[in-house]
N, C-alpha and C positions, 0 to 999 in steps of 0.2 A: 648586429640585427644577430649573429648565436650567442653576443655574449648575450642579447635583452632576455631571448630565449630562454638561455640559460639560469638566468638571476630569475625568470619569471616561473619555471619550472620549480626551480628551487624554494622558492616564497612558497609557493601553493603548498609544499610538501611540508614545511615547516608551519604552516596556516591549518594545516589538516593534522597532525600532530597536535600543538598547541590547542587548536579546537575540543579534539576527543580527549587530552588530558583534562583540561579544566570540565570538561562535564563528568568524569569518571570520578575527580579526585579531590573535585570543591566539597566535595559532603564532611570531609574527613580533615579534620588538622594533620595527619601523617601526610598528605597529600601535598602539604606546605613543604615538608623536609624533600631534602635530597639522598638520588637512587642509593650515595655514599653513605650521609647520615643514618640513612635506615640500615644499610646494612653494618655500621659500626654498631648502631644501638642492638641489632641483632644478636652479636658478635661480642656484646657484653655482656648482653642476658644468657646468652649461653655458657658465657665465663661465668656470670656469678651463679647461676643455678648447681653447677657442678660446684660450687661451694657452701652450695646451704643444706639442710638438713631437709631430710623428707619425709611426707606424713604418714607412716606405714603404722596400719589400723591393726589392733590387739585385735586378739580374739578369745574365746572360751568365754565364757558369766563372768559379770560383775554389775555396778554400779551404771544406769546410762546417766542420771541427771535429774533435773525439775523439767514437771510438766504440769502446766495451767490444767483447768477445764477446758473441754471444748466451749470454743463460742460460733455463735450465730453468723455474725457480721464479725469482718476482719478488721472494722474501726472500732470495737470494742477496748478500751483502754486495759493495759495488763501491766502489773510490775512486779519489782523481785529489789528489796531492801537487806543488805547485810550491815548489821551495826558490829561496829571494831570493838575492841576491848579497850582501848585507849584514843583520845585524840593522837593522829600520828601523822607524819609528814608524806604524804602518797603521789606519786609523778606518771603512775602507771597503772594502768586497768584492761586487761584481757579477756575476754569473752569467749570462749569455749564453744560452738555449737555440736549439739546433742547429732551424732550421724547416723543418717538413714540408709542401708544398701537397695539401691534402687535400679531393678531387674536390668531396665534398659542402663539407664546412664551412669550405673558402679554406684560408690558413695558419694553421697551428697549431705549439705546439711536438712536437717530435719526440724519445722518447725521457728525458724531464728525467724525475727519480726523486719518484715521489712523497712519500717520505718521506727523509730527510736530515740531518744537521747538518754545521757547519762550525766546524774547528778552526785554532787559530794558535797556533805555537810557538817558541821561541829557541835557541840554540846551550845555553842551562843544560838543555833539558828535552827536547832532540830526540829522545828514545828514549820520552820520557815519552806521557802523554795531549795536553800542551800542554793550554788554555783553550778551553771551547766557549764559540762567540761568536752563532752560530744554532743553532736546530733545527726541524726542520718537518715536521706532518702529514701524511695526509692529511687532517685536519680543515681544515687553513690553508687547501686550496680554491684551490692557487698553479696548478694549470691547469682547463682550459683557458687558455695563454697564448701569446703572442708575443711580449712585451716584457721585459725582463730581470729577476730578482731584486736589487734592491738589497739587500743584509744591512749596515747600520751599525750602529757600536757606539764605546762609548769607547773611544779611543787605546791601542795598548798594541803592545809594541814586539814582532816576530814576527824572524824566520828562515826559517820554512817557513809552509805555508796548506794545509789537507787541507778536501778534500769528502768524507764518507762516507756513501752511499746505502746506505740497510738496507734500502729498499721501492721495487721498479723498476720502471717505466711500457713499454709496448708501444711497440714501430716501426710506425707504419704498413699498412707495405706489409706484412708479414707474421706482424704480432702476437708476435714473440719479445720477450724481456724484455731490456732494454738499458739500459747507461746513456751520454748521450749529451749533449754540449753544443757551444757555436760559440766561446766565448772565455770564460774569468776575469781578471777585470781585480783586480787591488790595487791601493788607493787610498792615496798618504802625502800627505796634502793633496789638489794638482788633479795628482800625478805619478803615472801607472801604473807601480809598480816590481816586477809582475810580467811585463815586454816582456820576450820574447826570453829567458826563464831557463828552466832544465834544468826538466820536467813529470817526473814519475812515477807509474805509474797502476798498476791490481793487476790488469789483461786488457788485452791490444790485437792486434788482426791485426800479424800477423807481416811479411806482406806488405804493409802500409800505406803502407812510404813509397813516395814518388813519387804516390800516389792522394790524391782531397782530405780524405781522413778520416784525421788521426794528430795524436798527439798533443801536439806539436810546434806544431799548430797551435790550438790552448789558448790562447798567449801570443808570436800573432803582431800582431794589432792588429787584424785584420780580423772585422769581424764584418756580421751579413745586411744591415743597412739600410742605408738612406743617409739623409745628415743632411738633416732637413727643418725647419727651427723654424717658428714656428708668425708669426714676426714678421721683418723685415727685407726690404731690397730687393732683388729678384732683380741677379743680376750675372754675367756673361758668363763666360766662362774665357778666360787668355791660351792663346793657340796662334800659333807660328810656324813658320816653313819654314828649312832651311838643307838647303844641296848636299850631297853626299855629300864624305866625307872630312873634314869640317867638325866642330868641336867645338861646338854652343851651348850658350854660357854666360849665366848668370842671375845677377846680382851684388845683394846686400842693403844697405843703408848703415843699420846703427839707429842711426847719430846719435852714440854715442857706445859707448866699452869697456861691454860685459854680460858677466856671467857666463852661459853658454850651458852645457847638457847633452841637449838632447832639438829634433827636427823634426816637424812633420808637412805631410804634403803628401798635396791632396786633388786629385782626379782631376778632369780635365776632366769637363764638364757633357756628357752624353751624350745624343743626340736623343730625343725626349717622343713617337715613334712605337715603336709596335708591330706589326710586330720594331725593334730598334733598327738604326739606320744604320751607327755604328762600335762595336767591340768595346769590352769596358771599358776595357782598357789603353791603349785609343787616347794619344799621346802621351806616354807615360811610356819614358825610356830603356832599353835593355835594361841599359845598365852607364854608373853617376852616381857622382863624386867630390865629395865636398862638404866644401869650406876654408874656414877663418877666418884674419882677417890684421886687424890694427889699421893696418896703411897701404893705401890706397888702390888701391898698383902690385901688391901680394899677393909683395911681397917677402920679406915674413916670412908666410909661408904656413902653418897647422898643419893636414893632414888630421882633419876632424871623423869624417866614416863614408863607406861606399863600397856602393852601393846595387847591386845587380845583381839581372834577372830571371831566373830561370833555367827558369820552367817558370808556367802561368796563375795555379798557388798562389800566387806570389810578388808578385802586383799584387790590385788593390782601391780600393775608391774612396775611404778613407783609409790613406796611407801610415805607421808609426808608428816612429820610431828613437828611442834613447839612445845617450850617448854621456856620454865620464866631463867633468866640470867642465870647463869653456874659457874664457879670456875675451878675446872680442874685440870688434871694430864693423865688419867688414865682411864679410858672408858670401856663399860663392860657388859655385854650382851647375854643374859642367863634366858634360854628357851626352856619355862618349867614344865611347858607343854609345845614338844617339840614336834615336829610332823611324821605324822604315820604311816611307813609302807609296809608293815607287816604283810606278809604272805604266807601260803604255804610252805613254801620253802625256806621262810628268814621271820618265823612267830617272831613278835614281840621286838621289831627292827624299825629305828625312828631317822628324820634325818634332819639337817639342819642345812641351809646356805643360801646366798645372795652373790650376785653378779657385782655389786660394790655396795659399800658402807660409806658415806658420808656423814660427817661430823660438824654442823652448823656453828658460823657466829654471824647471826646477819644477815644468814643467806650464803657465805661463804663456804664454802670446803676447806676444814681444816685438817680432816686427816689421809690426804694425799700423798703417796708414798712414802706413809709411816706404817712401822712396824707392830702386826697382826700375829698373836697368839691364838690359841684353842688347846681345848684339855678331849677332844677328840680327833680319830684321824682322815683324810678327804676320802673320798670314793676312789680317786684315782691320781695316779701323781701330774696329770695336766690340767688339773684345779687343786693350784697352792694356796695359802692361804696369803700369796703376796697379792694375788688378781684383787680380794677384798679393797686394797686401796691404793689401785694402776690407775685410778679413772678412766677406765675403758670396759665396755660390755661389748655383747657378740656383735653389734654393728659400728664398734670405731669409739671415738673419742665421746664422755660423758658430758655437755655443756651444764653451764649455769641455766636453772627453769626458765629464767625472765630473757636469755639469750635463746634458746630454742625457740621461744614462741614468737618470738622476735622474726627468725630465720623462714621459721614456718608463712608468716605473716609474706615475708619479705617476698619466699618463693611464691604464694598464692600472686601476689599483683603483678608479677614477673612472668608466670605461666598463661595470665590472663593477657598481657601486654603481649608479646610473643605471638599469638594467633594474629592477633590485628599485623602485628608490621610484617609478619611471614605474608599475610593476603595479601597486605598492599603492595610488597616488591613481587610477589605475583602476577597482580594485575600492569606492575610497574613493564617488568620483564615482559608480558602478555604485551603492552604496549608498544617497547621496543622494538618486538619481533614485528609486531605489525606494522611500524614506521619502517621499518629495517628495510622489509616487503615492498612498501610502498614507494621509498627511495631507490629499491633495485628498482622499480618499474618505472618511475621518475626518471631514474638515470640512460634505461631503455629510449623510455619517449626522449630523452634530450638526441640521444645517439641517433635517435631516427629524426628528430628535428634540423640535427647539427648536417644530419647526410642530405636532409631536404632542404635547407636551405644552402646548401655549398650546390646541391646542384640547380637551385632554383638561381643562384648569382650566376653560375655559370651562363645557363638559360641566357641571363639577362642581358650579361656582358656579350655574347654571343650575339644576342638581337641588336644591343647597341650600337655591340663594332658594325655590322650589317646595316643599321640605320643609318651609321656616321657616314660608311661608306655610298650608298645610296643617297644622301645626300649631297655629298660630294659629287658623285657623277653627277645628280641633277642641277646642282650648282653649277657646277663645269659646263653641263649641256646645253644647259639655257643659258646661262650667262654668255659663256666665249663662243656657243655657238650662234646663238643670235647676233654678237657682235661682229665674229666673221661677218657669218651671210648680210648682215647691214655694210662690212668693209666690203665683200665682194658685188655689191650693189652700187656703192660710192666708187667704185672702181669704173663699173661700167657707165656711169652719170659722167665720170671725170674724162673717158676716152669719148665721148660725143660734144665736150665742152674745149674742149682744143683750142678751138677762134675765141672761145671766150673765157680770158685771162683771169676776171675778178671770178667766174666762176667756176672756171677751174681751181680757182687757190682755195676758192672755201669748202669745196668738197678735201681739196686734200687736208685742210688744216681740221674736219670730221674723221677724216680718214685716222688722221694723227691720234685726237681725241678717242677715236674707239680704239686704237691700240694701243693706248696707256693704259684705258678703261680697264682693256684683257688683261695686260698683262698686272695689273692689281689683282686683279679676279683671280689670276694665275698663282701669285702670292700668297693670295690668304683664300686659297680655294677651301681649306681645311675650317674657317671661320670667314666668311665673310662679311660679319657685325664689327672684327680688331681693323678694318680698315676705314681709316679717315676719309672721309669724301667720297666712297665705294657708293653709301645707301645715306641717305637723306630723309628727303618728306616726302612723301607716299605720291601726293600730289603732280609737287614738279615733277619727281622722277619720270612718272607715268605720261608726263606733260613731254616730258624730253626724250623720252624712248620713244613715244607716237610721231615726234616732230623727225627722228632722224631713220625709226622705219620707215615713214608711210610719207617720206619726202614727195613721192610723185603722185600721189592718191589724194583723194579728195577721203579724208576723213576728221570724224567729228568725237570727242571727249566731254563727259561731262559729270561730275561730280555731286552728290547727297552725303550731308553729313559729315564737311571736312573738319569740324574738331573732333569728332569721336574716330575720323582717321585718323588724327595725328597722335591721339590716343593710343592708337594700337603697339603691341608689346615690337622691338625690333624683330624680334623674330617671323611675326608676320605681318608685316609691312615687306622685308625682304622676301617673302614666299609669293605673297602676293604681285611685287613688280614681278619677278620670276618668270610668275604662273603668266602673267600680259604681256611679255617679250616671248615665252613661247608660242601661247596664241598669233601673235603677231607674225614671228619667223614661221612657223607653220600655214599663216594666209600668203604670206610672200613666196613660201616655196611651193605651195598646189594649191590654193583656191582660184590664182591668175584674178583675184577681185580686183575692183576699179575703185571700190567705196568701203570705206570700213568704219562705221560706229562702236562708240566704248560708252559705257551707264555702269559708275561705279555706286552704290547705293546703300547706305549702313543707316540701323537706328541703335537702340540700345540691347535688340537680341540677336539679331542678324545682319550677315553683310551679304549681297550680292553685286556679283562684277557678270555682267554680259556684253562679250565682242562681237558685233555682227558684221560681216559681209557680204555683197553680193556675186559671191564667185560661183566656182561650177558646183558646189554640193558637197555633202560628204559621201553622194552615193560612189560617185568616181574616184575622189580623192583617197577616200579612205573608207574602206572595206567594215573596217570592224568600227565606224561612228567617231570615235572620243580615239584619238590619240594616245598610245601610250606615254609619250613624255608627259603631258597633260594628267592621265589618272595618276601618275606615281609623284607631281609635284602636289596635286589634288590631296593625296594618301599622306604628306608629308606636312600637310596644312592641318589634317587632320578634317578639309570639306567634302562636299559631293558635287560634283562637277556630271553634266549634264551636253547634247547637242542634238540640233534640232535645224530642221530647214528652215528657214527665216521666208518673210512675204515674197521677192525677188530673185526664190531658187537659189539665195547664200544658204551661208550656214552660221545661227547663234550659238556660240555656247557660251555656257551659266554655270558661274562657280556658286556654290552656297555653304555659309559659312555662319555657323550657331558661335554668336558671344557669350563670354565668361569672364569668372575672373584673372581665368588663365591666359585671354587670348587680350585683354585690355589694360592696362596700367589705371 
């Protein structure tokens, strides 16, 4: 019983917990994962985040990117097309969103499309649809974000790239629908083949030239981020001073003739104060010529490119340029118009400086660790020429551009996933806590139930013991008492029959039978049903009993429903016989009767036993009306007993027993 109670309570507890969990987490696929797998995933995310670049935002003035004309309907399609210089194999496109500072939510993408596709095409299908390499809908949840969207696909030959926005988002400050982006990179391996290529758009402000928002700024190489890698040592930028009229020169020896087709100039580190102490283009020459040569004296110099700063929109943290392939060993940077830092204290003074100079071949830096020289001195011994090619900036390691964007996009995905996992884990922990509280209550309830069960079992055992004792006492009283009384009567009759040997012999035989029966009853007093021959057919037993007890009286015994009487269960038959014996014993002892009648009636619903005598009645012999022995036997049978005076001043004792499945076979 205790085990059943415990199993039931525990099953209820787990059923409650299981139902709660199903209702709370079925809405998310995270709900199908175990707590340990979610914890491992969270640990993995945290570890990956520590190894990824961070989207640190640039400051100051610069080109923002492209912005379409505002549209009244968000479903007004807008597009951007970049025409490449030639057909080239590409495998990745990076879309850099324009960033807006939200007064409530901080930095976020502004005007980035909700739904769009990316097509690429070659010369052969310039007027055709091209090939769709990516398609995004609002269900992809690209927004909100500040990180670039990296579109990777199998390598394909392309001559143009087209971004088609079918559902526009709103810009932050007035809620109008626009298409806006900061930059588009098209990668062929590590090389950005979209740099400074021709751009076509569906709509633009005709007066945007000279403003920070123009279609050409989509391919100028400037992005709204500072390169902030997760690893590497900090390195201070090289900055030197020169006098007015001088042309400061920096030369890098690649140590062997190499094929070159691009450069990347990293602007010097700005102060880490807010506001910053220097402008963003500090140290960048207003005009600079880049030359290549195979001889150290540059007697065979070839011009590679010319860089000019016409406005604040022509400079940024990373200046990217491409030029046709050329082979050379030495590269020289000549600042024909250095950055002017003249002041009243230092008139006619100029400066030039960079955090890093990358000389590229198909996007790979060949200048890493190479020797550099200059015809001017650094401002400080901490800002030496070696920092120009050490591969580090103020924040750490300088990454390849494609890897940098990949890490920014990966960080965005992980930072978007992490709160969902953390929220799911929090919900799981709360559920576990609630289940633990439930379990505590269940354990307490189980202890209470066990204690109650033990108490109830003890009470039941005690009652069973008392009932057994009562049963044994009643059986002994009713069986042995009746037999002994009968033996005494037969003994009296035997004394009067001394002159009749036959009658005396009969009396002695009957006395012998009663003594044997009493011995058997004594031996099997704990369970008289175990004694063979002690109790058999109820009708026969009652007839023999009345014949023994009422041998010298006028007695009548009638039965109704004998078939049903034979179907009574043995304990009921034994109880009825003993009740009948006790009735006869009381008549012989107390009633002084000369006539006794017995009627046993039964049907499918009840049994009624009526014993009537013509004795002195109950008023004189039994003040309590019903003898205690009869009440006890009726109680053991689960029956009701009553006693009334009969018509001839005697007594009628009636036993009423309801029949059911428990009493009838």
